[in-house]
N, C-alpha and C positions, 0 to 999 in steps of 0.2 A: 811687838805683837799686841794686838788690841783684844780685851775680854770680849767674847762673843757668846751668843746664846742661838744655836741653830744656824750659825754663819752670819747672824746679824750682830752688829757691834752693840755692846751694851755701855759703851764709854758715852759720857756726856759731851764731850767734844775731843777732837784728836787732830793731829796733823799728818798729812800725807806728803810723800815726795812729790816735787812738781811734775805733772804728767803734761807732756807736749805732743805734737804731732808725729815725733819720732818715737814716742813711747810705744811699747808692744800693744797690738790691737786688744788683747783682753783688759788691759788697764784703761784704754781710752773707752771701751764699752762700759766699764763700771762708772768712770766719771760721767759718761753721758747719762746713764741711768740715775746716778745720785744727783745730777743737775735738773733732772726733770721731776724729781720727787719733792714737793713743796714741804715736806716733813724736815728737809735738811737745808741749811744754809752753807754754801761753799763760797769761800773767799780766799784771796791769796793772803799768805801770812805776812805780818809786818816785816819779817827778816827771814833770811835764808832760803827764799825762792820756794817755798812749799805751799801747799794747799791746806787750808784749816776747814774742817767739817763740823758744823755745830747743829745740834737739833734746834729746830726752829723756835720752839718756845724758850729754850734756854738763851739763844742768841738775842731774841726780843727782850727777855727779862734783864740781861746783861746790858743792852742799849738803854732800856728804861732806868736801870740803876746808875749808869755813867750820867745820863742826861738830867738826872734829878739832883745831881750834885751842884747845888746853887753857888758854891764857891768857885765853881769853875764855868758853869753855864748860866745864862740869863734867859728867861721865858720872854718871848716877844709877843707883843699885841697883835702883830699881823706878820705876813711873809713880806720881807723887804726886798725880794728878788727883782722885781720891776725896777724899783728905785735904783738898785745897785747896778743893774744892766745899763740904764740910762746914764748913770754918772760915769760908768767905765767907757760907754760909747761916746759921750760927749768930751771925756778927757782924751781919748785916742783921736777924735777929730780935731781937737784943739791942738794936739802935738803935730797932726799931719798938716794943718793949716799954718802953724808957725815953723815949719820946717824940720822939727825935731825928729819926725818920722817920715817915711816914705809914704807917698800915696797908696802903695799896695798893702800898708799895715792894716 
């Protein structure tokens, strides 16, 4: 059970059981309402097949905390996505040309 105030959770973040199309309609309705509320971040849990619900401000603070760990993450001068995409595309093309991959790859 979660701590509540007037039916609204006062927990900073919590985990819910996984809801699917086979879940009862009331649970699916609640999940849809939560998903449309930008005050909450809803993500799949790392383990156990559950859904994790975070207050948006706490989720963002945790992301900033983790990304500011300079022993794990390095700040980049620019977004390398375009260069990485070109490298991957050229590598796949090379493998196709050399016969290591089928032309449908």
